[in-house]
C-alpha positions as CSV (number, residue, x, y, z in Angstrom):
1,M,77.5,76.6,146.8
2,N,75.6,78.7,144.3
3,T,73.3,77.0,141.9
4,P,75.2,76.7,138.6
5,S,74.0,78.7,135.6
6,L,73.7,76.0,133.0
7,Q,71.5,77.8,130.4
8,L,73.2,78.4,127.1
9,D,72.5,82.1,127.2
10,Q,74.5,82.3,130.4
11,L,77.2,79.7,129.7
12,F,78.3,81.2,126.4
13,S,77.3,84.9,126.8
14,V,79.8,87.6,125.8
15,R,77.2,90.4,125.9
16,D,78.6,93.8,127.0
17,K,82.2,92.6,127.1
18,V,84.8,94.9,125.7
19,V,86.8,93.0,123.1
20,V,90.0,94.0,121.2
21,V,90.8,92.1,118.0
22,T,94.1,92.8,116.3
23,G,94.4,92.0,112.6
24,G,90.6,92.5,112.7
25,S,90.1,94.1,109.2
26,R,90.0,90.8,107.3
27,G,90.4,87.1,107.5
28,I,90.2,85.2,110.8
29,G,90.3,88.5,112.7
30,E,87.3,89.9,110.9
31,M,85.4,86.5,111.5
32,I,86.1,86.7,115.2
33,A,85.2,90.4,115.5
34,A,81.9,89.7,113.7
35,G,81.1,86.8,116.1
36,F,81.6,89.0,119.2
37,L,79.5,91.8,117.6
38,A,76.7,89.5,116.7
39,N,76.5,88.5,120.4
40,G,76.4,91.9,122.0
41,A,80.0,92.7,122.7
42,K,81.7,96.1,122.0
43,V,84.6,95.5,119.6
44,Y,87.7,97.4,118.8
45,I,89.6,96.2,115.7
46,S,93.1,97.2,114.6
47,S,95.2,96.6,111.5
48,R,98.1,98.3,109.7
49,K,96.1,99.8,106.8
50,A,93.9,102.6,108.2
51,D,91.4,102.8,105.2
52,V,90.8,99.0,105.3
53,C,90.4,98.9,109.0
54,D,88.0,101.9,109.0
55,A,85.9,100.3,106.3
56,T,85.7,97.0,108.0
57,A,84.6,98.5,111.3
58,A,81.9,100.5,109.6
59,R,80.6,97.5,107.7
60,L,80.6,95.2,110.8
61,A,78.8,97.9,112.9
62,E,76.2,98.3,110.2
63,T,75.8,94.5,109.7
64,Y,75.4,93.6,113.3
65,G,74.1,96.8,114.8
66,G,76.7,97.0,117.5
67,V,79.7,99.2,118.3
68,C,82.8,98.5,116.3
69,V,85.7,100.9,116.5
70,S,88.7,101.1,114.2
71,I,92.1,101.9,115.7
72,P,94.8,101.4,113.0
73,A,98.3,100.5,114.2
74,D,101.4,98.7,113.0
75,L,101.9,96.1,115.8
76,S,105.3,94.9,114.4
77,K,106.7,98.1,116.0
78,L,106.7,99.0,119.7
79,D,105.4,102.5,119.0
80,G,102.5,101.0,117.1
81,V,101.8,98.7,120.1
82,Q,101.9,101.7,122.4
83,H,99.7,103.7,120.2
84,L,97.0,101.1,120.2
85,A,97.3,100.5,124.0
86,D,97.0,104.3,124.7
87,A,94.0,104.6,122.4
88,I,92.2,101.8,124.1
89,A,93.1,103.1,127.6
90,A,91.7,106.6,126.6
91,R,88.4,105.0,125.8
92,E,88.0,102.0,128.2
93,E,88.9,101.3,131.8
94,R,88.3,97.6,131.2
95,V,89.1,95.1,128.5
96,H,87.5,91.8,128.9
97,V,89.0,90.0,125.9
98,L,92.1,90.6,123.9
99,V,92.5,88.5,120.7
100,N,96.1,88.7,119.4
101,N,95.4,87.9,115.8
102,A,97.6,90.3,113.8
103,G,100.1,88.3,111.8
104,A,102.5,88.2,108.9
105,S,104.1,85.6,106.7
106,W,106.9,85.6,104.2
107,G,107.5,83.1,101.4
108,A,110.9,82.3,100.0
109,T,113.1,79.3,99.5
110,I,115.7,78.5,102.2
111,D,118.4,79.7,99.8
112,E,116.8,83.0,99.2
113,F,115.1,83.8,102.5
114,P,116.0,87.3,103.6
115,E,116.6,88.8,107.0
116,V,113.7,91.2,106.5
117,G,111.4,88.3,106.0
118,W,112.5,86.8,109.3
119,D,112.3,90.0,111.3
120,K,109.0,91.2,110.0
121,V,107.3,87.9,110.9
122,M,108.9,87.5,114.3
123,D,108.2,91.1,115.2
124,T,104.6,91.0,114.3
125,N,103.7,87.4,115.3
126,V,105.6,87.1,118.5
127,K,107.0,90.4,119.8
128,G,103.7,92.3,119.1
129,V,101.7,89.6,121.0
130,F,103.8,89.9,124.1
131,F,104.1,93.6,124.3
132,L,100.5,94.4,123.5
133,T,99.3,92.0,126.2
134,K,101.8,93.6,128.6
135,A,100.6,97.1,127.6
136,L,96.9,96.2,128.1
137,L,97.4,94.4,131.4
138,P,95.9,97.3,133.5
139,Q,92.7,97.1,131.6
140,L,92.6,93.3,131.5
141,E,93.2,93.1,135.3
142,A,90.5,95.8,135.9
143,A,88.0,93.6,134.0
144,G,88.9,90.2,135.4
145,T,87.4,88.8,138.5
146,A,87.7,85.4,140.2
147,D,84.3,84.3,138.7
148,D,84.8,85.9,135.3
149,P,88.5,86.4,134.4
150,A,89.6,88.5,131.6
151,R,90.8,86.5,128.6
152,V,93.7,86.7,126.1
153,I,93.4,84.5,123.0
154,N,96.5,84.2,120.9
155,I,96.1,83.1,117.3
156,G,98.8,80.6,116.5
157,S,98.7,78.0,113.7
158,V,98.9,74.4,112.9
159,D,102.1,75.4,111.2
160,G,103.5,75.9,114.7
161,I,102.6,72.2,115.5
162,R,103.5,70.4,112.3
163,T,105.9,71.2,109.4
164,P,104.4,73.8,107.1
165,A,103.6,72.9,103.5
166,F,105.0,76.1,102.2
167,D,108.5,77.7,102.1
168,N,107.7,80.2,104.8
169,F,110.6,79.6,107.2
170,S,109.9,82.2,109.8
171,Y,106.1,81.6,110.0
172,G,106.0,78.2,111.6
173,P,108.7,79.0,114.1
174,S,106.9,82.2,115.0
175,K,103.6,80.4,115.6
176,A,105.4,77.7,117.7
177,A,106.8,80.6,119.7
178,V,103.3,82.0,120.1
179,H,102.2,78.6,121.5
180,A,105.1,78.5,124.0
181,L,104.5,82.1,124.9
182,T,100.8,81.4,125.6
183,R,101.7,78.7,128.1
184,Q,104.2,81.0,129.9
185,M,101.9,84.0,130.0
186,A,99.1,81.8,131.2
187,S,101.2,80.6,134.1
188,A,102.2,84.1,135.0
189,L,98.7,85.7,134.8
190,V,96.3,83.0,135.9
191,K,96.4,84.2,139.6
192,R,95.8,87.8,138.4
193,N,92.4,86.7,136.9
194,V,93.6,86.8,133.3
195,L,93.4,83.6,131.4
196,V,95.6,83.0,128.3
197,N,94.9,80.4,125.7
198,A,95.7,80.0,122.0
199,I,93.9,78.8,118.9
200,A,95.9,77.1,116.2
201,P,93.8,77.4,112.9
202,G,94.2,75.3,109.9
203,P,93.0,76.3,106.5
204,Y,90.4,79.2,106.5
205,P,89.4,81.2,103.4
206,T,91.7,84.2,104.1
207,W,93.9,86.6,102.1
208,M,97.1,85.2,103.7
209,L,96.3,81.6,102.7
210,S,95.3,82.6,99.2
211,T,98.8,84.1,98.7
212,G,100.3,80.8,99.9
213,I,98.4,78.6,97.6
214,G,99.1,80.8,94.6
215,T,95.9,82.8,94.0
216,G,97.6,86.0,95.0
217,G,95.2,87.4,97.6
218,D,92.1,86.8,95.5
219,V,89.9,85.4,98.3
220,D,86.7,85.3,96.3
221,G,88.4,83.8,93.2
222,T,90.1,80.9,95.1
223,D,88.6,77.5,94.8
224,W,88.2,76.8,98.6
225,G,86.3,73.6,97.8
226,A,89.4,72.2,96.2
227,V,91.5,73.3,99.2
228,G,89.0,71.7,101.6
229,R,89.2,68.4,99.9
230,G,92.7,68.1,101.2
231,V,91.4,68.4,104.8
232,P,90.2,65.3,106.7
233,R,86.8,67.1,107.4
234,G,86.5,67.7,103.7
235,R,86.3,71.5,103.9
236,V,88.0,74.7,105.0
237,G,87.0,76.5,108.2
238,T,84.1,78.9,108.4
239,P,83.3,82.0,110.5
240,E,81.1,79.9,112.8
241,D,84.1,77.6,113.5
242,I,86.6,80.2,114.5
243,A,84.2,82.7,116.1
244,G,82.4,80.0,118.1
245,L,85.7,78.8,119.5
246,A,86.8,82.3,120.5
247,I,83.4,83.0,122.1
248,F,83.6,79.7,124.0
249,L,87.1,80.6,125.4
250,S,85.8,84.1,126.4
251,S,82.6,82.9,128.1
252,R,81.7,81.3,131.4
253,A,82.0,77.9,129.7
254,G,85.7,78.6,129.1
255,A,86.6,80.0,132.5
256,F,88.6,76.9,133.7
257,I,90.7,76.6,130.6
258,V,94.3,77.9,131.1
259,G,97.3,77.8,128.8
260,E,95.8,75.5,126.1
261,V,96.6,75.5,122.4
262,I,93.4,74.3,120.6
263,A,93.7,73.3,117.0
264,S,90.8,74.4,114.7
265,D,91.9,72.5,111.6
266,G,89.4,69.9,110.5
267,G,91.6,67.1,111.8
268,I,94.9,67.9,110.0
269,V,97.2,67.6,113.0
270,V,95.8,64.3,114.3
271,A,95.2,62.7,110.9
272,R,98.7,63.4,109.3
């Protein structure tokens, strides 16, 4: 038996890994992308709006001194999924980490909830996760080994575990589906050296949450301290919280974790 590598720089290293983060132009996706870049990974980010995605990639590359590449795509549609997969395949033979973070929500009362609000959320949050993972399997399998498997991290939500606080009737069910899909994909892919897990975030200072609490996408103008006072830990999440967990799941330290849904919510699920 080989002597175990228990030093922190080996247990948690993601240096030189190729990482794809969908929904990476803002919010939790940007936080995760920044964490990987800061620790020596090469990162591809994707989002629907090309100008925003390009600007975020340039800013992250300048800030962290690494390689961050923008590949805009609409992952609610299969041609967008294929566009992203083809663009990655043209650039990389191997993908070590895929973070399926792209997501959508839709707010309306049960009496007024439209079909378009159902389909948009389900297509982005569930269908896109499955078909992008499927499309990138050749690169994931090429990267994965028995000692260092490739990783897929699906971003779910505490709203897929508990009843959501908002009238967003397709969002919670879509995230519950992501959690179930994570377990099934994990079972199918574990022997192919691809490990699949999910993170279920609670409140983080994001554009999406700001729209839900009524500040209309004004992230900087939202009183996140007030939001955090409703969380058992007394605060909202930080980039260190979400990026640290994603890095852990992608490192040697996380190489024996399969099919788990890990809440990063400051205690909301267990305390309520």
